[in-house]
C-alpha positions in Angstrom: 53.7 46.9 21.7 51.8 50.1 22.0 53.8 52.6 23.9 52.9 56.0 25.4 55.5 58.7 26.3 54.3 61.5 28.6 55.8 65.0 28.0 56.5 67.7 25.4 60.1 68.6 25.5 63.4 67.6 24.0 63.8 64.8 26.4 60.5 63.3 25.3 61.5 63.7 21.6 64.6 61.7 22.0 62.7 59.1 24.1 60.1 58.7 21.3 62.8 58.7 18.7 64.7 55.9 20.4 61.6 53.9 21.4 60.3 54.0 17.8 63.6 52.3 16.7 62.8 49.3 19.0 61.8 46.0 17.3 59.2 45.7 20.1 57.5 49.1 19.3 54.4 48.8 17.0 52.8 52.1 17.7 54.1 55.1 19.7 51.9 57.8 21.2 53.0 61.0 23.0 51.0 63.3 25.4 51.0 66.1 24.5 54.1 66.0 22.3 55.4 68.8 20.2 56.0 69.8 16.5 58.9 67.4 16.0 57.4 64.5 18.0 54.3 64.6 15.8 56.4 63.5 12.8 57.2 60.1 14.4 54.4 59.5 17.0 50.7 60.2 17.4 50.4 63.2 19.6 47.3 63.5 21.9 46.3 66.8 23.6 46.0 65.7 27.3 47.6 67.7 30.1 50.5 65.8 31.8 49.1 66.3 35.3 45.6 65.1 34.3 46.1 61.6 35.7 42.5 60.4 35.4 42.5 61.4 31.7 45.9 59.7 31.2 44.5 56.5 32.8 41.4 56.6 30.6 43.5 57.0 27.5 45.9 54.2 28.4 43.0 51.8 29.0 41.1 52.8 25.9 44.2 52.5 23.6 45.4 49.3 25.3 48.9 50.8 26.0 51.4 48.2 26.9 54.0 50.5 28.4 53.8 54.1 29.6 57.1 56.1 29.9 57.0 59.3 32.0 59.3 62.0 30.9 58.9 65.0 33.3 59.0 65.0 37.1 55.5 66.6 37.8 53.3 63.5 37.0 55.7 61.3 39.0 55.5 63.7 42.0 51.7 63.5 41.7 51.8 59.7 41.9 51.0 58.6 38.4 53.0 55.4 38.9 51.0 54.6 42.0 47.7 55.1 40.1 48.8 53.1 37.0 50.0 50.2 39.2 46.6 50.0 40.9 45.1 49.1 37.6 48.0 46.7 36.6 49.2 49.1 33.9 52.9 48.9 33.2 54.7 52.2 33.7 58.3 53.3 33.6 59.0 55.7 36.5 59.1 55.7 40.3 56.1 55.9 42.6 55.2 59.0 44.6 57.3 58.1 47.7 60.4 57.5 45.7 59.8 60.7 43.6 60.3 62.7 46.8 64.0 62.5 45.9 63.3 65.3 43.4 60.0 66.7 44.6 61.5 67.6 48.0 65.1 68.7 48.2 64.6 68.6 52.0 63.7 64.9 51.9 66.7 64.2 49.6 69.2 66.1 51.8 67.9 64.5 55.0 68.2 61.1 53.4 71.8 61.8 52.3 72.7 62.9 55.8 71.1 59.8 57.4 72.9 57.4 55.1 76.3 59.0 54.8 76.0 60.0 51.1 78.6 62.7 50.2 76.9 66.1 49.7 77.4 69.8 50.6 76.9 70.9 54.2 73.4 72.3 54.6 70.7 73.7 56.9 67.0 73.8 56.4 64.7 76.8 57.0 61.0 77.7 57.0 61.6 81.2 58.5 63.0 84.2 56.6 64.6 85.9 59.6 66.5 82.7 60.6 67.6 82.0 57.0 69.0 85.6 56.5 70.7 85.5 59.9 72.4 82.2 58.9 73.5 83.9 55.7 75.1 86.7 57.7 76.9 84.1 59.8 78.3 81.9 57.0 78.8 84.6 54.3 79.1 84.0 50.6 79.3 82.3 48.2 76.5 79.9 49.2 73.6 78.1 47.5 69.9 78.7 48.2 67.5 76.0 47.1 63.7 75.9 47.1 62.4 72.7 48.6 59.9 71.8 45.9 59.7 71.5 42.1 60.7 74.7 40.3 61.2 73.5 36.7 65.0 73.3 37.2 65.2 77.0 38.2 64.9 76.7 42.0 68.6 76.9 42.8 70.5 80.2 43.2 74.3 80.1 43.5 74.8 83.4 45.4 78.1 85.1 45.1 77.3 87.8 47.7 75.4 88.0 50.9 72.9 90.4 49.3 72.3 88.0 46.4 71.7 85.1 48.8 69.2 87.2 50.9 67.4 88.3 47.8 67.0 84.6 46.8 65.6 83.8 50.2 63.0 86.7 49.9 62.1 85.8 46.3 61.4 82.2 47.3 59.8 82.6 50.7 58.2 86.1 50.6 57.4 86.7 47.0 56.7 83.0 46.3 58.2 83.1 42.8 58.1 79.2 42.9 54.8 79.1 44.8 54.5 76.5 47.6 57.9 75.1 46.5 59.5 77.9 48.5 57.8 77.3 51.8 61.0 75.6 53.0 64.4 76.3 51.7 67.9 74.9 52.0 71.1 77.0 52.4 74.2 75.0 51.7 77.9 75.4 51.1 79.0 76.2 47.6 80.9 73.2 46.2 83.8 73.8 43.7 84.8 71.6 40.8 83.3 70.3 37.6 79.8 68.9 37.4 78.9 65.6 35.9 75.5 63.8 35.3 75.2 60.2 36.2 72.1 58.3 35.1 71.3 54.8 36.2 68.4 52.4 35.7 67.0 50.9 38.9 64.5 48.1 39.5 64.5 48.3 43.3 67.3 45.7 43.5 69.6 46.1 40.6 71.4 49.1 39.2 72.5 49.5 35.5 74.5 52.6 34.7 74.1 54.7 31.5 76.9 56.6 29.9 78.3 59.6 31.7 77.5 63.1 30.5 78.0 66.8 31.4 75.3 69.5 31.4 75.7 73.3 31.0 73.2 75.0 33.2 73.9 78.7 32.8 72.4 80.7 30.0 75.6 82.4 28.7 79.1 81.2 27.7 81.7 80.7 30.4 78.9 79.5 32.8 77.6 83.0 33.3 74.1 84.3 33.9 71.1 82.6 35.5 70.5 78.9 35.7 68.3 77.3 33.1 66.9 73.8 32.5 70.1 73.1 30.6 71.8 74.7 27.5 73.6 71.8 26.2 75.4 68.5 27.1 77.9 66.0 25.9 78.6 62.3 26.4 80.8 60.7 27.6 82.3 63.1 30.2 86.1 62.4 30.1 86.4 63.8 33.6 84.5 60.8 34.9 87.2 58.2 34.9 86.4 54.5 35.5 87.7 54.9 39.1 85.5 58.0 39.7 82.5 56.3 38.1 82.9 53.3 40.5 83.2 55.7 43.5 80.0 57.5 42.5 78.2 54.2 42.1 79.5 52.8 45.4 79.2 55.9 47.7 76.2 57.7 46.2 74.0 55.6 43.9 74.0 52.3 45.9 73.8 54.1 49.2 70.7 56.1 48.2 68.9 53.0 46.8 69.8 51.0 49.9 68.8 53.9 52.1 65.4 54.1 50.4 64.8 50.4 50.9 65.5 50.8 54.6 62.9 53.6 54.6 60.4 51.1 52.9 60.7 52.8 49.5 61.5 50.7 46.4 62.8 52.7 43.5 61.9 51.7 39.9 62.9 53.8 36.9 65.8 56.0 35.9 67.7 57.9 38.6 69.7 61.0 37.8 72.5 62.1 40.2 73.9 65.6 39.6 77.5 65.3 40.9 80.2 67.8 41.7 83.7 66.4 41.3 85.5 68.2 44.2 89.1 67.8 45.5 87.6 65.8 48.3 85.9 63.4 45.9 82.4 63.2 44.2 79.6 65.0 46.1 75.9 65.0 45.3 74.3 68.2 44.1 70.8 66.8 43.5 68.8 63.8 42.5 66.2 63.8 39.7 63.8 60.9 39.3 63.7 61.0 35.5 65.9 61.3 32.4 67.9 64.6 32.4 67.2 67.2 29.8 69.4 67.8 27.8 71.7 65.0 29.0 69.3 62.4 27.4 69.8 64.0 24.0 73.5 63.4 24.3 73.3 59.9 25.9 70.6 58.0 24.0 72.0 58.6 20.5 75.0 56.6 21.6 72.9 53.7 23.0 73.0 50.6 20.8 70.9 48.4 23.1 67.1 48.2 22.7 65.7 50.9 25.0 62.3 49.3 25.2 63.8 46.0 26.3 65.7 47.6 29.1 62.7 49.7 30.2 60.6 46.5 30.4 63.2 44.8 32.4 63.2 47.7 34.8 59.5 47.7 35.2 59.3 43.9 35.6 62.2 43.9 38.1 64.4 41.8 35.8 67.2 44.3 35.3 69.8 41.8 36.6 69.4 40.0 33.2 71.4 42.9 31.7 75.1 42.8 32.7 75.8 45.9 30.6 74.5 48.1 27.8 76.0 48.4 24.4 77.3 51.9 23.4 78.6 53.6 20.3 82.2 54.6 20.8 81.5 58.0 19.2 81.0 61.1 21.3 77.7 63.0 21.2 77.1 66.7 21.7 73.8 68.5 22.1 73.5 72.3 21.8 70.2 73.8 23.0 68.8 76.7 21.0 66.5 78.9 23.0 64.1 81.9 22.6 65.3 85.4 23.3 64.7 86.2 27.0 64.8 82.6 28.3 65.0 81.7 31.2 62.8 84.8 31.8 59.9 86.0 29.7 60.2 85.1 26.0 58.1 85.4 22.9 56.5 82.5 21.0 55.4 82.0 17.4 58.6 82.7 15.5 59.0 80.7 12.3 62.0 78.3 12.3 64.0 77.9 9.1 66.8 75.6 8.1 65.7 72.4 9.9 65.7 70.4 6.7 69.2 71.3 5.8 70.5 70.6 9.3 68.8 67.2 9.6 70.2 66.1 6.2 73.7 66.1 7.7 75.2 62.7 8.6 75.0 61.7 12.3 72.9 64.9 13.1 69.5 64.8 14.8 67.5 67.9 15.8 65.3 67.2 18.8 62.4 69.5 19.2 61.6 71.0 22.7 59.4 74.1 22.4 58.0 73.8 18.9 54.6 73.3 17.2 53.4 73.1 13.7 51.4 75.9 12.2 50.4 76.4 8.5 53.1 74.0 7.3 55.9 75.6 9.4 57.6 74.7 12.7 57.2 77.7 15.0 58.7 78.4 18.5 56.5 77.5 21.4 58.8 77.5 24.4 61.9 78.8 26.1 64.2 76.0 25.0 63.2 75.4 21.4 65.6 72.8 19.9 68.4 70.4 20.9 70.7 70.2 17.9 72.7 66.9 18.4 75.5 65.2 16.5 77.9 62.2 16.9 81.6 62.4 16.1 84.7 60.3 16.5 85.9 62.7 19.2 84.3 65.3 21.4 85.8 68.0 19.2 84.5 66.4 16.0 81.0 66.2 17.5 81.2 69.8 18.7 82.2 71.0 15.2 79.5 69.0 13.5 76.8 70.2 16.0 77.7 73.9 15.6 77.7 73.5 11.8 74.2 72.2 12.0 73.2 75.0 14.4 74.5 77.4 11.8 71.9 76.2 9.3 69.0 77.0 11.6 67.4 80.4 12.2 64.5 82.1 13.9 64.0 85.6 15.3 65.7 86.0 18.7 67.5 82.7 18.5 70.1 82.2 21.3 72.6 79.5 22.0 75.9 79.0 23.9 79.0 78.7 21.8 81.1 76.8 24.3 79.2 73.6 24.8 81.7 70.7 25.3 84.8 72.9 25.4 85.7 71.6 28.9 86.2 68.1 27.4 88.3 69.2 24.3 91.7 67.5 24.5 90.4 64.9 26.8 89.1 62.6 24.1 
């Protein structure tokens, strides 16, 4: 099979890496890819939101399966366009992608179908929003309705911080049109977990649990990022809790979508807060998580292409369960100085060869490109250094040993990824 992966980050690198291992994969392309992806796939310089160009490329190259990494093309309706031309694609259509492209749509769906989530109100007026903040006080959470590259959520610890978030989103338009509407909701307490499942409109097949680390600094301090590291499995997600999440959240949202005339096909990500009252939904994403995927897929022993084809062809029920490595996996994201704000590019990365020579270590590239024989930084999140270990602690130790071999000017990473799980496994 000839397979195309759309995207350029760490998530796309691990997807390409895993797809290339499939007995079904003859040739793998990536649009536009990055420095690391170019080592294992043919990278083609097409913008991920240029759907006509992507269609032309897919037809010309006789692509058998297209896998969409990021949310933006899905929100634009790439699956709808490909389906029109009977091109096989892994990812939900535009109506289903609203689960991520509109937080208002997702919250209203959750309220309608009794899916556990934080109490919330929706606003399109600054004065009403700030008056509501005065009424409920802090802490509270302010969310932009639309896509904001994983940065459209502010957990405000004070009334002033919450109001500033409202002004930034609605008045200053820091996220553009995504801030035309906002959600203000209660601040849930507990530990977060990421639950990913494959869905073919009828059947649901869970992937292994994981936990992300959103904040830029150790101890979950500083602003939110796209994710600074992850580990899998998440010991806090017991079998009982996993079943509760599937029953009360995953199946309810899929059934609710069907009742709305929307049939979901692809991978569905649920960000969960494990509260004292039980699991509650923080958000839905309509694609693989980043960096959760870097911690989950290295543990997958089943053929990823087989299961993606089954999802696209609505034959997921043929898989009763997936096969997993019993080892734990930890991914530490290495970022550029200044991320998630302004950052510099073009810094030469050293030590990659030494790190990747280590047993059970893979370095997934996110913001890199090749230049004059070197890998150089080309984004905020630069690398996802990933390792397997017999325990979470062993995987943590190995990952940080590999991180220690890598260097570039301004390199930043958290030093506490996975520590919440130490002693649990």
